[in-house]
Backbone as numpy.savetxt, mean C-alpha at the origin, in Angstrom:
# Nx Ny Nz CAx CAy CAz Cx Cy Cz
10.89 -7.53 18.62 9.62 -7.05 19.13 9.49 -5.57 18.82
8.30 -5.14 18.41 8.09 -3.74 18.09 8.00 -2.91 19.36
8.49 -1.69 19.27 8.35 -0.78 20.39 6.89 -0.33 20.46
6.42 0.12 21.64 5.03 0.58 21.75 4.71 1.70 20.77
5.67 2.58 20.50 5.43 3.69 19.56 5.16 3.19 18.16
5.94 2.20 17.71 5.77 1.64 16.37 4.44 0.89 16.29
4.13 0.11 17.34 2.88 -0.65 17.37 1.68 0.30 17.36
1.71 1.35 18.20 0.62 2.31 18.24 0.47 3.01 16.91
1.58 3.36 16.28 1.54 4.04 14.98 0.93 3.12 13.95
1.28 1.83 13.99 0.74 0.88 13.03 -0.77 0.75 13.19
-1.24 0.71 14.43 -2.68 0.62 14.68 -3.38 1.87 14.17
-2.82 3.04 14.44 -3.41 4.30 13.99 -3.47 4.35 12.48
-2.40 3.92 11.82 -2.36 3.93 10.36 -3.41 2.97 9.81
-3.47 1.78 10.37 -4.43 0.79 9.89 -5.86 1.30 10.03
-6.16 1.96 11.17 -7.50 2.49 11.36 -7.79 3.58 10.34
-6.82 4.45 10.11 -7.00 5.55 9.16 -7.20 5.01 7.76
-6.36 4.08 7.34 -6.45 3.52 5.99 -7.76 2.75 5.84
-8.12 1.94 6.84 -9.35 1.16 6.74 -10.56 2.06 6.58
-10.64 3.12 7.35 -11.78 4.01 7.31 -11.84 4.76 5.99
-10.71 5.28 5.55 -10.69 6.13 4.37 -10.79 5.34 3.07
-10.29 4.09 3.05 -10.18 3.40 1.78 -11.04 2.15 1.66
-11.91 1.90 2.63 -12.75 0.72 2.52 -13.68 0.81 1.32
-14.14 2.02 0.99 -15.01 2.17 -0.18 -14.23 1.87 -1.46
-12.94 2.19 -1.50 -12.12 1.90 -2.68 -12.10 0.41 -2.96
-11.90 -0.39 -1.94 -11.85 -1.84 -2.13 -13.19 -2.37 -2.63
-14.27 -1.90 -2.05 -15.60 -2.37 -2.47 -15.88 -2.00 -3.92
-15.57 -0.77 -4.29 -15.81 -0.32 -5.66 -14.93 -1.10 -6.63
-13.68 -1.34 -6.25 -12.77 -2.08 -7.13 -13.27 -3.49 -7.38
-13.78 -4.12 -6.35 -14.32 -5.47 -6.52 -15.52 -5.46 -7.46
-16.41 -4.50 -7.26 -17.58 -4.39 -8.12 -17.17 -4.17 -9.58
-16.22 -3.25 -9.80 -15.78 -2.98 -11.16 -15.14 -4.20 -11.80
-14.36 -4.93 -11.02 -13.70 -6.12 -11.54 -14.73 -7.18 -11.90
-15.69 -7.40 -11.02 -16.68 -8.45 -11.25 -17.64 -8.11 -12.38
-17.92 -6.83 -12.58 -18.87 -6.47 -13.62 -18.20 -6.29 -14.97
-16.87 -6.44 -15.03 -16.17 -6.34 -16.31 -16.42 -5.00 -16.96
-15.92 -3.95 -16.35 -16.23 -2.59 -16.77 -15.89 -2.30 -18.23
-15.23 -3.21 -18.92 -15.06 -3.07 -20.35 -13.84 -2.27 -20.79
-13.26 -1.45 -19.96 -12.11 -0.67 -20.35 -10.88 -1.08 -19.57
-9.74 -0.50 -19.97 -8.51 -0.81 -19.26 -8.24 0.17 -18.14
-8.98 1.29 -18.12 -8.82 2.28 -17.06 -10.17 2.87 -16.70
-10.42 2.99 -15.41 -11.64 3.61 -14.92 -11.24 4.69 -13.93
-11.76 5.91 -14.13 -11.53 7.03 -13.23 -12.87 7.47 -12.67
-12.90 7.75 -11.37 -14.13 8.24 -10.77 -13.79 8.94 -9.46
-14.77 9.71 -8.95 -14.64 10.39 -7.67 -15.75 9.89 -6.77
-15.40 9.73 -5.50 -16.37 9.26 -4.52 -15.92 9.69 -3.14
-16.80 10.29 -2.38 -16.49 10.67 -1.01 -15.29 11.58 -0.88
-15.11 12.50 -1.82 -13.98 13.42 -1.76 -12.66 12.83 -2.21
-12.73 11.65 -2.82 -11.52 10.99 -3.29 -11.57 10.79 -4.79
-10.45 11.04 -5.48 -10.36 10.69 -6.89 -9.68 9.33 -6.96
-10.23 8.44 -7.78 -9.76 7.07 -7.82 -9.56 6.61 -9.26
-8.57 5.74 -9.43 -8.28 5.18 -10.75 -8.02 3.69 -10.59
-8.62 2.91 -11.47 -8.35 1.48 -11.53 -7.89 1.17 -12.94
-6.78 0.44 -13.06 -6.25 0.04 -14.36 -6.03 -1.46 -14.36
-6.17 -2.05 -15.55 -5.88 -3.48 -15.67 -4.88 -3.68 -16.80
-4.14 -4.78 -16.72 -3.22 -5.15 -17.79 -1.79 -4.70 -17.57
-0.98 -4.96 -18.57 0.46 -4.74 -18.45 0.84 -3.27 -18.33
-0.01 -2.35 -18.78 0.28 -0.92 -18.69 -0.32 -0.28 -17.45
-0.62 -1.07 -16.44 -1.31 -0.57 -15.25 -0.39 -0.07 -14.14
0.91 -0.09 -14.34 1.85 0.29 -13.28 1.84 1.80 -13.05
1.48 2.24 -11.82 1.54 3.67 -11.51 2.99 4.14 -11.54
3.20 5.36 -12.00 4.55 5.92 -12.11 5.31 5.82 -10.78
4.64 6.11 -9.67 5.29 6.08 -8.36 5.74 4.69 -7.93
5.22 3.65 -8.55 5.58 2.28 -8.18 6.46 1.59 -9.21
6.82 2.29 -10.27 7.58 1.65 -11.35 8.92 1.09 -10.88
9.56 1.72 -9.91 10.84 1.23 -9.40 10.68 -0.05 -8.57
9.43 -0.38 -8.22 9.19 -1.57 -7.39 8.62 -2.74 -8.20
8.72 -2.66 -9.52 8.28 -3.78 -10.35 9.40 -4.80 -10.42
9.12 -5.99 -9.94 10.11 -7.07 -9.94 10.51 -7.39 -11.38
11.82 -7.57 -11.65 12.29 -7.86 -13.01 11.59 -9.08 -13.62
11.03 -8.88 -14.80 10.36 -9.95 -15.51 8.92 -10.20 -15.06
8.45 -9.47 -14.05 7.09 -9.66 -13.56 6.08 -9.06 -14.53
4.87 -9.60 -14.51 3.78 -9.12 -15.34 2.76 -8.42 -14.46
2.41 -7.19 -14.83 1.40 -6.43 -14.09 0.01 -6.89 -14.52
-0.87 -7.09 -13.54 -2.25 -7.46 -13.88 -3.24 -6.36 -13.55
-2.89 -5.46 -12.63 -3.79 -4.37 -12.31 -3.28 -3.48 -11.20
-3.88 -2.29 -11.12 -3.52 -1.35 -10.06 -4.72 -0.51 -9.69
-4.65 0.07 -8.52 -5.65 1.00 -8.03 -4.92 2.15 -7.36
-5.43 3.35 -7.56 -4.87 4.53 -6.91 -6.03 5.35 -6.36
-5.82 5.95 -5.20 -6.83 6.81 -4.59 -6.12 8.01 -3.98
-6.74 9.17 -4.13 -6.15 10.39 -3.57 -7.28 11.24 -2.99
-7.09 11.64 -1.75 -8.04 12.52 -1.09 -7.30 13.77 -0.65
-7.83 14.90 -0.98 -7.22 16.16 -0.57 -8.29 17.06 0.01
-7.95 17.69 1.11 -8.75 18.79 1.60 -7.78 19.86 2.04
-8.24 20.89 2.68 -7.36 22.00 3.00 -6.26 21.64 3.99
-6.45 20.58 4.78 -5.48 20.26 5.83 -4.66 19.01 5.60
-5.09 18.13 4.72 -4.43 16.83 4.62 -4.51 16.27 3.19
-3.49 15.54 2.80 -3.47 14.82 1.54 -3.18 13.35 1.85
-4.06 12.48 1.43 -3.88 11.04 1.59 -3.83 10.42 0.21
-2.86 9.55 -0.01 -2.75 8.82 -1.27 -2.46 7.36 -0.97
-3.07 6.48 -1.74 -2.78 5.06 -1.65 -2.68 4.49 -3.06
-1.76 3.56 -3.22 -1.60 2.89 -4.51 -1.41 1.40 -4.25
-2.04 0.61 -5.10 -1.94 -0.84 -5.01 -1.56 -1.36 -6.38
-0.65 -2.30 -6.43 -0.21 -2.88 -7.70 -0.10 -4.38 -7.54
-0.69 -5.12 -8.48 -0.61 -6.57 -8.45 0.23 -7.05 -9.62
1.23 -7.89 -9.28 2.16 -8.44 -10.27 2.18 -9.96 -10.16
2.76 -10.60 -11.17 2.93 -12.05 -11.16 4.32 -12.37 -11.72
4.98 -13.35 -11.10 6.31 -13.77 -11.54 6.40 -15.30 -11.52
7.31 -15.82 -12.30 7.55 -17.26 -12.29 8.67 -17.64 -11.31
9.33 -16.63 -10.72 10.42 -16.90 -9.77 9.87 -17.36 -8.42
10.71 -18.06 -7.67 10.35 -18.57 -6.35 10.10 -17.42 -5.37
9.21 -17.67 -4.42 8.86 -16.67 -3.41 10.10 -16.12 -2.71
11.02 -17.00 -2.32 12.21 -16.58 -1.58 13.07 -15.62 -2.41
13.23 -15.91 -3.69 14.04 -15.06 -4.58 13.39 -13.68 -4.72
12.08 -13.67 -4.90 11.34 -12.41 -5.04 11.43 -11.60 -3.74
11.26 -12.26 -2.60 11.32 -11.58 -1.30 12.69 -10.97 -1.06
13.75 -11.69 -1.40 15.11 -11.18 -1.23 15.31 -9.93 -2.09
14.81 -9.95 -3.33 14.95 -8.80 -4.23 14.23 -7.59 -3.65
13.00 -7.79 -3.17 12.24 -6.65 -2.62 12.89 -6.09 -1.36
13.35 -6.95 -0.48 13.98 -6.46 0.74 15.19 -5.59 0.40
16.03 -6.06 -0.51 17.23 -5.31 -0.90 16.88 -4.03 -1.66
15.93 -4.12 -2.58 15.52 -2.96 -3.37 14.94 -1.86 -2.48
14.10 -2.24 -1.52 13.53 -1.24 -0.61 14.61 -0.59 0.25
15.52 -1.39 0.78 16.63 -0.84 1.58 17.47 0.12 0.75
17.81 -0.28 -0.47 18.63 0.57 -1.35 17.94 1.88 -1.71
16.61 1.88 -1.73 15.85 3.08 -2.05 15.65 3.98 -0.83
16.13 3.54 0.33 16.03 4.37 1.54 14.88 4.03 2.46
14.13 2.96 2.16 13.04 2.56 3.04 13.59 1.92 4.31
13.00 2.22 5.44 13.34 1.59 6.71 12.46 0.34 6.84
13.07 -0.84 6.71 12.31 -2.09 6.79 11.96 -2.33 8.26
10.68 -2.29 8.57 10.22 -2.47 9.94 9.83 -3.91 10.25
9.44 -4.64 9.20 9.01 -6.01 9.46 9.16 -6.86 8.20
9.67 -8.07 8.39 9.66 -9.09 7.35 9.12 -10.34 8.03
8.01 -10.83 7.51 7.34 -11.94 8.15 7.04 -13.04 7.13
7.36 -14.28 7.50 7.09 -15.42 6.64 6.06 -16.31 7.33
4.99 -16.62 6.59 3.95 -17.52 7.11 3.60 -18.50 6.00
4.09 -19.71 6.10 3.83 -20.71 5.06 4.39 -20.26 3.73
3.53 -20.20 2.70 3.94 -19.78 1.36 3.67 -18.30 1.12
3.89 -17.48 2.15 3.67 -16.05 2.01 4.72 -15.28 2.81
5.24 -14.22 2.18 6.21 -13.34 2.84 5.65 -11.92 2.73
5.69 -11.19 3.85 5.27 -9.79 3.87 6.44 -8.94 4.35
6.73 -7.89 3.60 7.80 -6.95 3.95 7.16 -5.57 4.08
7.37 -4.91 5.21 6.78 -3.59 5.45 7.86 -2.59 5.80
7.70 -1.35 5.32 8.69 -0.32 5.62 8.09 1.07 5.59
8.87 2.02 6.10 8.45 3.42 6.13 9.57 4.31 5.61
9.18 5.47 5.09 10.12 6.50 4.67 9.36 7.83 4.74
9.83 8.74 5.57 9.19 10.04 5.76 7.71 9.85 6.06
6.84 10.38 5.22 5.39 10.31 5.43 4.75 9.15 4.69
5.55 8.19 4.22 5.02 7.09 3.41 5.27 5.74 4.06
4.42 4.80 3.70 4.56 3.41 4.12 4.44 2.53 2.89
5.15 1.41 2.93 5.08 0.45 1.83 4.93 -0.95 2.43
4.20 -1.78 1.72 4.05 -3.18 2.10 4.08 -4.01 0.83
4.86 -5.09 0.86 4.93 -6.01 -0.27 4.56 -7.39 0.26
3.55 -7.99 -0.35 3.14 -9.34 0.02 3.41 -10.25 -1.17
4.17 -11.30 -0.91 4.59 -12.24 -1.95 4.01 -13.60 -1.55
3.26 -14.23 -2.46 2.62 -15.49 -2.09 2.50 -16.43 -3.29
2.23 -17.70 -2.97 2.04 -18.72 -3.99 0.67 -18.53 -4.63
0.64 -18.57 -5.97 -0.61 -18.39 -6.70 -0.75 -19.50 -7.74
-0.77 -20.73 -7.28 -0.95 -21.90 -8.12 -0.06 -21.88 -9.36
1.21 -22.14 -9.15 2.15 -22.23 -10.26 2.90 -20.95 -10.56
2.55 -19.87 -9.93 3.30 -18.62 -10.09 3.37 -17.93 -8.74
4.10 -16.83 -8.71 4.25 -16.06 -7.48 3.50 -14.75 -7.64
2.54 -14.52 -6.76 1.75 -13.29 -6.76 2.47 -12.25 -5.90
2.49 -11.01 -6.38 3.14 -9.90 -5.67 2.11 -8.78 -5.56
1.85 -8.33 -4.34 0.95 -7.20 -4.11 1.74 -6.11 -3.40
1.82 -4.94 -4.04 2.55 -3.80 -3.48 1.52 -2.75 -3.07
1.64 -2.26 -1.86 0.77 -1.21 -1.35 1.65 -0.08 -0.85
1.39 1.14 -1.31 2.13 2.31 -0.85 1.12 3.38 -0.46
1.30 3.97 0.72 0.40 5.04 1.14 1.19 6.19 1.71
0.67 7.39 1.51 1.29 8.61 2.00 0.20 9.47 2.60
0.49 10.03 3.76 -0.45 10.92 4.43 0.32 12.12 4.93
-0.04 13.32 4.43 0.69 14.54 4.75 -0.29 15.62 5.17
0.06 16.38 6.20 -0.74 17.54 6.59 -1.23 17.44 8.02
-2.00 18.44 8.43 -2.58 18.48 9.76 -3.57 17.33 9.87
-3.41 16.51 10.90 -4.28 15.36 11.07 -3.72 14.10 10.46
-2.62 14.20 9.73 -1.99 13.01 9.15 -1.40 12.17 10.27
-1.22 10.91 10.01 -0.60 10.02 10.98 0.84 10.48 11.18
1.26 10.72 12.42 2.59 11.28 12.66 3.72 10.30 12.43
4.92 10.85 12.18 6.12 10.03 12.14 6.34 9.47 13.53
7.13 8.41 13.63 7.38 7.78 14.92 7.92 8.78 15.93
8.76 9.69 15.50 9.34 10.68 16.40 8.32 11.65 16.95
7.17 11.77 16.29 6.12 12.69 16.73 5.13 12.04 17.68
5.28 10.75 17.98 4.30 10.06 18.81 4.15 10.67 20.19
5.22 11.21 20.76 5.15 11.81 22.08 4.14 12.95 22.14
4.11 13.77 21.10 3.25 14.95 21.08 1.98 14.75 20.26
1.71 13.53 19.88 0.55 13.25 19.05 -0.74 13.40 19.84
-1.72 14.07 19.24 -3.03 14.22 19.86 -4.07 13.63 18.90
-4.89 12.69 19.41 -5.92 12.10 18.55 -6.82 13.18 17.96
-7.41 12.89 16.80 -8.33 13.81 16.16 -9.40 13.01 15.44
-10.24 13.66 14.65 -11.35 12.96 13.99 -10.86 11.95 12.96
-9.68 12.18 12.35 -9.15 11.25 11.34 -8.47 10.05 11.97
-7.75 10.26 13.06 -7.04 9.19 13.73 -7.40 9.24 15.22
-8.43 8.51 15.61 -8.90 8.54 17.01 -7.92 7.84 17.95
-8.10 8.02 19.24 -7.21 7.35 20.20 -7.34 5.84 20.12
-6.25 5.14 20.38 -6.26 3.69 20.32 -5.90 3.06 21.66
-5.41 3.83 22.58 -4.97 3.28 23.88 -6.03 3.44 24.93
């Protein structure tokens, strides 16, 4: 069972990510559906610089160590928002593998631990496994699921640094809600 501090932090992070990056998801869907014609699209919106890539060369440098051996990249999205007080970054990478979900999940759990990530949750629901972890100011989530004959892998990594950033678990005692992360209790 999660401690109240971890649960509250997760809620605060989810609220912050949902608010800041909901436009990224909408734009990405539009670009995908309209067949933007290129392998990379860069744009700025709402104070955020964003990049969408498709194909095997779409792996962001920061996520290259998390590419499952033999997996094929199909696309990625990156978003970065900076102002004078805070830097928020999110990266999403979609991969596909022919290996079984359990084998892929075991590899990710071990790889994340070896890289220094604190695994906070591993959850299995039917043909889907989700592994979540934290390290310093970053969070990672890997979702592994059945994709009709192959295994789909979605990696999400986000980092928030600066005044107003979501605090580390140790900072929860002194945390004060603000405009970016409102109170949840």
